[in-house]
Jmol script that loads the backbone (N, CA, C; Angstrom):
load data "model"
ATOM      1  N   UNK A   1    -100.484 -39.904 165.557  1.00  0.00           N
ATOM      2  CA  UNK A   1     -99.828 -39.379 163.938  1.00  0.00           C
ATOM      3  C   UNK A   1     -98.848 -40.308 164.176  1.00  0.00           C
ATOM      4  N   UNK A   2     -98.334 -40.976 162.916  1.00  0.00           N
ATOM      5  CA  UNK A   2     -97.413 -41.832 162.435  1.00  0.00           C
ATOM      6  C   UNK A   2     -96.327 -40.759 161.562  1.00  0.00           C
ATOM      7  N   UNK A   3     -95.159 -41.364 162.107  1.00  0.00           N
ATOM      8  CA  UNK A   3     -94.283 -40.637 161.418  1.00  0.00           C
ATOM      9  C   UNK A   3     -93.797 -41.333 160.325  1.00  0.00           C
ATOM     10  N   UNK A   4     -93.264 -40.839 159.117  1.00  0.00           N
ATOM     11  CA  UNK A   4     -92.836 -41.790 157.534  1.00  0.00           C
ATOM     12  C   UNK A   4     -91.707 -42.346 157.669  1.00  0.00           C
ATOM     13  N   UNK A   5     -91.805 -43.839 157.170  1.00  0.00           N
ATOM     14  CA  UNK A   5     -90.979 -44.960 157.280  1.00  0.00           C
ATOM     15  C   UNK A   5     -89.692 -44.287 157.256  1.00  0.00           C
ATOM     16  N   UNK A   6     -89.133 -43.277 156.404  1.00  0.00           N
ATOM     17  CA  UNK A   6     -88.267 -42.739 156.061  1.00  0.00           C
ATOM     18  C   UNK A   6     -87.369 -42.442 157.455  1.00  0.00           C
ATOM     19  N   UNK A   7     -85.720 -42.517 157.585  1.00  0.00           N
ATOM     20  CA  UNK A   7     -85.080 -41.955 158.466  1.00  0.00           C
ATOM     21  C   UNK A   7     -84.441 -40.952 158.531  1.00  0.00           C
ATOM     22  N   UNK A   8     -84.440 -40.317 156.805  1.00  0.00           N
ATOM     23  CA  UNK A   8     -83.631 -38.968 156.528  1.00  0.00           C
ATOM     24  C   UNK A   8     -84.032 -38.621 155.356  1.00  0.00           C
ATOM     25  N   UNK A   9     -84.223 -37.889 154.788  1.00  0.00           N
ATOM     26  CA  UNK A   9     -84.464 -37.185 153.669  1.00  0.00           C
ATOM     27  C   UNK A   9     -83.934 -37.837 152.064  1.00  0.00           C
ATOM     28  N   UNK A  10     -82.399 -38.371 152.467  1.00  0.00           N
ATOM     29  CA  UNK A  10     -81.597 -38.760 151.636  1.00  0.00           C
ATOM     30  C   UNK A  10     -82.494 -40.359 151.491  1.00  0.00           C
ATOM     31  N   UNK A  11     -83.011 -40.821 151.998  1.00  0.00           N
ATOM     32  CA  UNK A  11     -83.577 -42.315 151.851  1.00  0.00           C
ATOM     33  C   UNK A  11     -84.597 -42.175 150.889  1.00  0.00           C
ATOM     34  N   UNK A  12     -85.103 -41.139 150.416  1.00  0.00           N
ATOM     35  CA  UNK A  12     -86.347 -40.607 149.612  1.00  0.00           C
ATOM     36  C   UNK A  12     -86.209 -40.898 148.317  1.00  0.00           C
ATOM     37  N   UNK A  13     -86.624 -41.817 147.564  1.00  0.00           N
ATOM     38  CA  UNK A  13     -85.852 -41.762 146.274  1.00  0.00           C
ATOM     39  C   UNK A  13     -86.655 -40.935 145.265  1.00  0.00           C
ATOM     40  N   UNK A  14     -87.687 -40.185 145.596  1.00  0.00           N
ATOM     41  CA  UNK A  14     -88.361 -39.239 144.713  1.00  0.00           C
ATOM     42  C   UNK A  14     -87.644 -37.798 145.473  1.00  0.00           C
ATOM     43  N   UNK A  15     -87.173 -37.943 146.571  1.00  0.00           N
ATOM     44  CA  UNK A  15     -86.042 -36.425 146.734  1.00  0.00           C
ATOM     45  C   UNK A  15     -85.070 -36.431 145.437  1.00  0.00           C
ATOM     46  N   UNK A  16     -84.236 -37.921 145.973  1.00  0.00           N
ATOM     47  CA  UNK A  16     -83.346 -37.771 144.871  1.00  0.00           C
ATOM     48  C   UNK A  16     -83.303 -37.163 143.584  1.00  0.00           C
ATOM     49  N   UNK A  17     -84.608 -38.195 142.986  1.00  0.00           N
ATOM     50  CA  UNK A  17     -84.514 -37.916 141.805  1.00  0.00           C
ATOM     51  C   UNK A  17     -84.706 -36.467 141.547  1.00  0.00           C
ATOM     52  N   UNK A  18     -85.643 -35.616 142.357  1.00  0.00           N
ATOM     53  CA  UNK A  18     -86.388 -34.160 142.189  1.00  0.00           C
ATOM     54  C   UNK A  18     -85.041 -33.319 142.342  1.00  0.00           C
ATOM     55  N   UNK A  19     -83.944 -33.991 143.064  1.00  0.00           N
ATOM     56  CA  UNK A  19     -82.836 -33.287 142.894  1.00  0.00           C
ATOM     57  C   UNK A  19     -81.665 -33.266 141.897  1.00  0.00           C
ATOM     58  N   UNK A  20     -81.800 -34.428 141.228  1.00  0.00           N
ATOM     59  CA  UNK A  20     -81.344 -34.518 139.986  1.00  0.00           C
ATOM     60  C   UNK A  20     -82.190 -33.886 138.831  1.00  0.00           C
ATOM     61  N   UNK A  21     -83.232 -33.794 139.134  1.00  0.00           N
ATOM     62  CA  UNK A  21     -84.246 -32.901 138.006  1.00  0.00           C
ATOM     63  C   UNK A  21     -83.924 -31.378 138.283  1.00  0.00           C
ATOM     64  N   UNK A  22     -83.749 -31.116 139.594  1.00  0.00           N
ATOM     65  CA  UNK A  22     -83.529 -29.699 139.615  1.00  0.00           C
ATOM     66  C   UNK A  22     -82.187 -28.897 138.991  1.00  0.00           C
ATOM     67  N   UNK A  23     -81.219 -30.329 139.190  1.00  0.00           N
ATOM     68  CA  UNK A  23     -79.736 -29.932 138.489  1.00  0.00           C
ATOM     69  C   UNK A  23     -79.564 -30.199 137.144  1.00  0.00           C
ATOM     70  N   UNK A  24     -80.526 -30.778 136.459  1.00  0.00           N
ATOM     71  CA  UNK A  24     -80.649 -31.061 134.809  1.00  0.00           C
ATOM     72  C   UNK A  24     -81.180 -29.808 134.525  1.00  0.00           C
ATOM     73  N   UNK A  25     -82.357 -29.211 135.432  1.00  0.00           N
ATOM     74  CA  UNK A  25     -82.988 -28.060 134.689  1.00  0.00           C
ATOM     75  C   UNK A  25     -82.297 -26.531 135.019  1.00  0.00           C
ATOM     76  N   UNK A  26     -81.278 -26.651 135.778  1.00  0.00           N
ATOM     77  CA  UNK A  26     -80.391 -25.829 136.037  1.00  0.00           C
ATOM     78  C   UNK A  26     -79.533 -25.718 134.635  1.00  0.00           C
ATOM     79  N   UNK A  27     -78.312 -26.942 134.761  1.00  0.00           N
ATOM     80  CA  UNK A  27     -77.971 -27.018 133.718  1.00  0.00           C
ATOM     81  C   UNK A  27     -78.486 -26.468 132.097  1.00  0.00           C
ATOM     82  N   UNK A  28     -79.644 -27.202 131.824  1.00  0.00           N
ATOM     83  CA  UNK A  28     -80.193 -27.023 130.674  1.00  0.00           C
ATOM     84  C   UNK A  28     -80.460 -25.367 130.220  1.00  0.00           C
ATOM     85  N   UNK A  29     -81.370 -24.838 131.625  1.00  0.00           N
ATOM     86  CA  UNK A  29     -81.526 -23.410 131.339  1.00  0.00           C
ATOM     87  C   UNK A  29     -80.267 -22.464 131.202  1.00  0.00           C
ATOM     88  N   UNK A  30     -79.128 -22.715 131.623  1.00  0.00           N
ATOM     89  CA  UNK A  30     -77.883 -21.857 131.515  1.00  0.00           C
ATOM     90  C   UNK A  30     -77.163 -21.889 129.898  1.00  0.00           C
ATOM     91  N   UNK A  31     -78.146 -22.844 128.978  1.00  0.00           N
ATOM     92  CA  UNK A  31     -77.458 -22.855 127.967  1.00  0.00           C
ATOM     93  C   UNK A  31     -78.495 -22.172 126.559  1.00  0.00           C
ATOM     94  N   UNK A  32     -77.942 -22.427 125.357  1.00  0.00           N
ATOM     95  CA  UNK A  32     -78.679 -21.524 124.524  1.00  0.00           C
ATOM     96  C   UNK A  32     -79.785 -20.599 124.758  1.00  0.00           C
ATOM     97  N   UNK A  33     -81.028 -20.809 123.891  1.00  0.00           N
ATOM     98  CA  UNK A  33     -82.299 -19.963 123.895  1.00  0.00           C
ATOM     99  C   UNK A  33     -82.520 -19.315 125.212  1.00  0.00           C
ATOM    100  N   UNK A  34     -82.188 -20.808 126.187  1.00  0.00           N
ATOM    101  CA  UNK A  34     -82.932 -20.546 127.671  1.00  0.00           C
ATOM    102  C   UNK A  34     -82.531 -19.272 128.495  1.00  0.00           C
ATOM    103  N   UNK A  35     -80.749 -18.802 127.797  1.00  0.00           N
ATOM    104  CA  UNK A  35     -80.291 -17.891 128.538  1.00  0.00           C
ATOM    105  C   UNK A  35     -80.516 -16.615 128.493  1.00  0.00           C
ATOM    106  N   UNK A  36     -81.562 -16.239 127.286  1.00  0.00           N
ATOM    107  CA  UNK A  36     -82.175 -15.191 126.887  1.00  0.00           C
ATOM    108  C   UNK A  36     -83.485 -14.762 127.530  1.00  0.00           C
ATOM    109  N   UNK A  37     -84.223 -15.966 127.756  1.00  0.00           N
ATOM    110  CA  UNK A  37     -85.333 -15.789 128.348  1.00  0.00           C
ATOM    111  C   UNK A  37     -85.694 -15.780 129.743  1.00  0.00           C
ATOM    112  N   UNK A  38     -85.258 -14.784 130.443  1.00  0.00           N
ATOM    113  CA  UNK A  38     -85.486 -14.672 131.811  1.00  0.00           C
ATOM    114  C   UNK A  38     -86.319 -15.032 132.891  1.00  0.00           C
ATOM    115  N   UNK A  39     -87.341 -14.738 132.200  1.00  0.00           N
ATOM    116  CA  UNK A  39     -88.737 -15.062 133.084  1.00  0.00           C
ATOM    117  C   UNK A  39     -88.795 -16.534 133.063  1.00  0.00           C
ATOM    118  N   UNK A  40     -88.867 -17.404 131.632  1.00  0.00           N
ATOM    119  CA  UNK A  40     -88.988 -18.569 131.860  1.00  0.00           C
ATOM    120  C   UNK A  40     -88.036 -19.247 132.322  1.00  0.00           C
ATOM    121  N   UNK A  41     -86.671 -19.172 132.558  1.00  0.00           N
ATOM    122  CA  UNK A  41     -85.335 -19.300 133.296  1.00  0.00           C
ATOM    123  C   UNK A  41     -85.854 -19.631 134.648  1.00  0.00           C
ATOM    124  N   UNK A  42     -86.298 -18.578 135.128  1.00  0.00           N
ATOM    125  CA  UNK A  42     -86.090 -18.456 136.608  1.00  0.00           C
ATOM    126  C   UNK A  42     -87.443 -19.085 136.891  1.00  0.00           C
ATOM    127  N   UNK A  43     -88.646 -19.176 136.105  1.00  0.00           N
ATOM    128  CA  UNK A  43     -89.690 -19.767 136.574  1.00  0.00           C
ATOM    129  C   UNK A  43     -89.618 -21.180 136.592  1.00  0.00           C
ATOM    130  N   UNK A  44     -89.052 -21.909 135.592  1.00  0.00           N
ATOM    131  CA  UNK A  44     -88.620 -23.232 135.458  1.00  0.00           C
ATOM    132  C   UNK A  44     -87.884 -23.734 136.855  1.00  0.00           C
ATOM    133  N   UNK A  45     -86.929 -23.186 136.900  1.00  0.00           N
ATOM    134  CA  UNK A  45     -85.412 -23.182 138.024  1.00  0.00           C
ATOM    135  C   UNK A  45     -86.622 -23.234 139.389  1.00  0.00           C
ATOM    136  N   UNK A  46     -87.534 -22.245 139.240  1.00  0.00           N
ATOM    137  CA  UNK A  46     -88.087 -22.232 140.682  1.00  0.00           C
ATOM    138  C   UNK A  46     -88.794 -23.308 141.215  1.00  0.00           C
ATOM    139  N   UNK A  47     -89.715 -23.852 139.812  1.00  0.00           N
ATOM    140  CA  UNK A  47     -90.680 -24.983 139.729  1.00  0.00           C
ATOM    141  C   UNK A  47     -89.436 -26.045 140.331  1.00  0.00           C
ATOM    142  N   UNK A  48     -88.561 -26.301 139.567  1.00  0.00           N
ATOM    143  CA  UNK A  48     -87.938 -27.523 139.751  1.00  0.00           C
ATOM    144  C   UNK A  48     -87.645 -27.956 141.280  1.00  0.00           C
ATOM    145  N   UNK A  49     -87.053 -26.682 141.857  1.00  0.00           N
ATOM    146  CA  UNK A  49     -86.531 -26.524 142.908  1.00  0.00           C
ATOM    147  C   UNK A  49     -87.714 -26.611 144.352  1.00  0.00           C
ATOM    148  N   UNK A  50     -88.580 -26.239 143.773  1.00  0.00           N
ATOM    149  CA  UNK A  50     -89.851 -26.529 144.714  1.00  0.00           C
ATOM    150  C   UNK A  50     -90.194 -28.107 144.670  1.00  0.00           C
ATOM    151  N   UNK A  51     -90.335 -29.196 143.781  1.00  0.00           N
ATOM    152  CA  UNK A  51     -90.083 -30.285 144.021  1.00  0.00           C
ATOM    153  C   UNK A  51     -89.597 -30.754 145.182  1.00  0.00           C
ATOM    154  N   UNK A  52     -88.228 -30.605 144.698  1.00  0.00           N
ATOM    155  CA  UNK A  52     -87.425 -31.268 145.907  1.00  0.00           C
ATOM    156  C   UNK A  52     -87.948 -30.699 147.006  1.00  0.00           C
ATOM    157  N   UNK A  53     -87.915 -29.336 147.466  1.00  0.00           N
ATOM    158  CA  UNK A  53     -88.358 -28.562 148.553  1.00  0.00           C
ATOM    159  C   UNK A  53     -89.677 -29.080 149.428  1.00  0.00           C
ATOM    160  N   UNK A  54     -90.797 -29.202 148.547  1.00  0.00           N
ATOM    161  CA  UNK A  54     -91.946 -29.544 149.214  1.00  0.00           C
ATOM    162  C   UNK A  54     -91.740 -30.960 149.216  1.00  0.00           C
ATOM    163  N   UNK A  55     -91.009 -31.939 148.635  1.00  0.00           N
ATOM    164  CA  UNK A  55     -90.876 -33.213 149.739  1.00  0.00           C
ATOM    165  C   UNK A  55     -90.213 -33.284 150.638  1.00  0.00           C
ATOM    166  N   UNK A  56     -88.883 -32.491 150.885  1.00  0.00           N
ATOM    167  CA  UNK A  56     -88.632 -32.279 152.054  1.00  0.00           C
ATOM    168  C   UNK A  56     -89.009 -31.704 153.187  1.00  0.00           C
ATOM    169  N   UNK A  57     -90.090 -30.706 153.302  1.00  0.00           N
ATOM    170  CA  UNK A  57     -90.733 -29.969 153.775  1.00  0.00           C
ATOM    171  C   UNK A  57     -91.830 -31.044 154.131  1.00  0.00           C
ATOM    172  N   UNK A  58     -92.533 -31.583 153.571  1.00  0.00           N
ATOM    173  CA  UNK A  58     -93.513 -32.769 153.854  1.00  0.00           C
ATOM    174  C   UNK A  58     -92.905 -33.609 154.906  1.00  0.00           C
ATOM    175  N   UNK A  59     -91.769 -34.462 154.566  1.00  0.00           N
ATOM    176  CA  UNK A  59     -90.982 -35.016 155.409  1.00  0.00           C
ATOM    177  C   UNK A  59     -90.432 -34.448 156.599  1.00  0.00           C
ATOM    178  N   UNK A  60     -90.196 -33.337 156.880  1.00  0.00           N
ATOM    179  CA  UNK A  60     -89.779 -32.796 157.910  1.00  0.00           C
ATOM    180  C   UNK A  60     -90.937 -32.307 158.871  1.00  0.00           C
ATOM    181  N   UNK A  61     -91.862 -32.328 158.571  1.00  0.00           N
ATOM    182  CA  UNK A  61     -93.371 -32.116 159.236  1.00  0.00           C
ATOM    183  C   UNK A  61     -93.529 -33.273 160.005  1.00  0.00           C
ATOM    184  N   UNK A  62     -93.324 -34.511 159.777  1.00  0.00           N
ATOM    185  CA  UNK A  62     -93.514 -35.492 160.339  1.00  0.00           C
ATOM    186  C   UNK A  62     -94.721 -36.436 160.716  1.00  0.00           C
ATOM    187  N   UNK A  63     -95.409 -36.314 159.940  1.00  0.00           N
ATOM    188  CA  UNK A  63     -96.576 -36.779 160.424  1.00  0.00           C
ATOM    189  C   UNK A  63     -97.005 -37.166 158.315  1.00  0.00           C
ATOM    190  N   UNK A  64     -97.746 -38.496 158.199  1.00  0.00           N
ATOM    191  CA  UNK A  64     -98.281 -39.125 157.428  1.00  0.00           C
ATOM    192  C   UNK A  64     -98.787 -37.999 156.364  1.00  0.00           C
ATOM    193  N   UNK A  65     -99.854 -37.441 157.145  1.00  0.00           N
ATOM    194  CA  UNK A  65    -101.181 -36.668 156.186  1.00  0.00           C
ATOM    195  C   UNK A  65    -100.238 -35.328 155.737  1.00  0.00           C
ATOM    196  N   UNK A  66     -99.319 -34.770 156.305  1.00  0.00           N
ATOM    197  CA  UNK A  66     -98.438 -33.612 155.886  1.00  0.00           C
ATOM    198  C   UNK A  66     -97.839 -33.978 154.628  1.00  0.00           C
ATOM    199  N   UNK A  67     -96.890 -35.180 154.978  1.00  0.00           N
ATOM    200  CA  UNK A  67     -96.090 -35.741 154.257  1.00  0.00           C
ATOM    201  C   UNK A  67     -96.659 -35.958 152.704  1.00  0.00           C
ATOM    202  N   UNK A  68     -98.233 -36.554 152.885  1.00  0.00           N
ATOM    203  CA  UNK A  68     -98.978 -36.982 151.505  1.00  0.00           C
ATOM    204  C   UNK A  68     -99.607 -35.489 151.103  1.00  0.00           C
ATOM    205  N   UNK A  69     -99.683 -35.045 151.578  1.00  0.00           N
ATOM    206  CA  UNK A  69    -100.002 -33.313 151.428  1.00  0.00           C
ATOM    207  C   UNK A  69     -98.905 -32.649 150.349  1.00  0.00           C
ATOM    208  N   UNK A  70     -97.838 -32.857 150.921  1.00  0.00           N
ATOM    209  CA  UNK A  70     -96.390 -31.558 149.862  1.00  0.00           C
ATOM    210  C   UNK A  70     -95.834 -32.880 149.034  1.00  0.00           C
ATOM    211  N   UNK A  71     -96.411 -34.088 148.876  1.00  0.00           N
ATOM    212  CA  UNK A  71     -96.261 -34.963 148.325  1.00  0.00           C
ATOM    213  C   UNK A  71     -96.938 -34.356 146.765  1.00  0.00           C
ATOM    214  N   UNK A  72     -98.090 -34.033 147.009  1.00  0.00           N
ATOM    215  CA  UNK A  72     -99.214 -33.898 146.131  1.00  0.00           C
ATOM    216  C   UNK A  72     -98.653 -32.242 145.492  1.00  0.00           C
ATOM    217  N   UNK A  73     -98.195 -31.507 146.195  1.00  0.00           N
ATOM    218  CA  UNK A  73     -97.891 -30.247 145.942  1.00  0.00           C
ATOM    219  C   UNK A  73     -96.334 -30.283 145.154  1.00  0.00           C
ATOM    220  N   UNK A  74     -95.795 -31.101 145.303  1.00  0.00           N
ATOM    221  CA  UNK A  74     -94.265 -31.589 144.916  1.00  0.00           C
ATOM    222  C   UNK A  74     -94.610 -32.040 143.276  1.00  0.00           C
ATOM    223  N   UNK A  75     -95.579 -32.963 143.252  1.00  0.00           N
ATOM    224  CA  UNK A  75     -96.372 -33.330 142.114  1.00  0.00           C
ATOM    225  C   UNK A  75     -96.557 -32.251 141.202  1.00  0.00           C
ATOM    226  N   UNK A  76     -97.572 -31.312 141.453  1.00  0.00           N
ATOM    227  CA  UNK A  76     -97.719 -30.384 140.904  1.00  0.00           C
ATOM    228  C   UNK A  76     -96.977 -29.527 140.189  1.00  0.00           C
ATOM    229  N   UNK A  77     -95.657 -29.344 140.972  1.00  0.00           N
ATOM    230  CA  UNK A  77     -94.345 -28.596 140.547  1.00  0.00           C
ATOM    231  C   UNK A  77     -93.959 -29.410 139.122  1.00  0.00           C
ATOM    232  N   UNK A  78     -93.787 -30.502 139.574  1.00  0.00           N
ATOM    233  CA  UNK A  78     -93.317 -31.382 138.488  1.00  0.00           C
ATOM    234  C   UNK A  78     -94.047 -31.318 137.461  1.00  0.00           C
ATOM    235  N   UNK A  79     -95.189 -31.365 137.458  1.00  0.00           N
ATOM    236  CA  UNK A  79     -95.906 -31.128 136.122  1.00  0.00           C
ATOM    237  C   UNK A  79     -95.877 -29.786 135.385  1.00  0.00           C
ATOM    238  N   UNK A  80     -95.732 -28.444 136.574  1.00  0.00           N
ATOM    239  CA  UNK A  80     -95.270 -27.205 136.045  1.00  0.00           C
ATOM    240  C   UNK A  80     -94.046 -27.084 135.122  1.00  0.00           C
ATOM    241  N   UNK A  81     -93.061 -28.158 135.256  1.00  0.00           N
ATOM    242  CA  UNK A  81     -91.569 -28.121 135.062  1.00  0.00           C
ATOM    243  C   UNK A  81     -92.170 -29.015 133.356  1.00  0.00           C
ATOM    244  N   UNK A  82     -92.677 -29.841 133.653  1.00  0.00           N
ATOM    245  CA  UNK A  82     -93.226 -30.501 132.177  1.00  0.00           C
ATOM    246  C   UNK A  82     -93.735 -29.910 131.353  1.00  0.00           C
ATOM    247  N   UNK A  83     -94.606 -28.790 131.888  1.00  0.00           N
ATOM    248  CA  UNK A  83     -95.399 -27.914 130.644  1.00  0.00           C
ATOM    249  C   UNK A  83     -94.696 -26.798 130.553  1.00  0.00           C
ATOM    250  N   UNK A  84     -93.355 -26.590 131.213  1.00  0.00           N
ATOM    251  CA  UNK A  84     -92.720 -25.380 130.380  1.00  0.00           C
ATOM    252  C   UNK A  84     -91.487 -25.959 129.598  1.00  0.00           C
ATOM    253  N   UNK A  85     -90.858 -27.393 129.517  1.00  0.00           N
ATOM    254  CA  UNK A  85     -90.291 -27.539 128.780  1.00  0.00           C
ATOM    255  C   UNK A  85     -91.011 -27.965 127.526  1.00  0.00           C
TER     256      UNK A  85
END
end "model"
wireframe off; spacefill off
backbone 0.3
color backbone group
């Protein structure tokens, strides 16, 4: 089993972008009409956080096959955020 080429999670550009996305979603969902739509606010924040979390979990598993699988799940969560916007 090969380990991913990254030494730490912060080396992964996709994780850094996912972290920025989660922060942006959090900020936007605490403004305007989002504030009153508790269900959508909760769901979009969970989906945005899931992108970052799945990249981290896949990286933490240590193998390329599992990492690839979790990147696929993260991509699905990113599409969920896109759909909800």
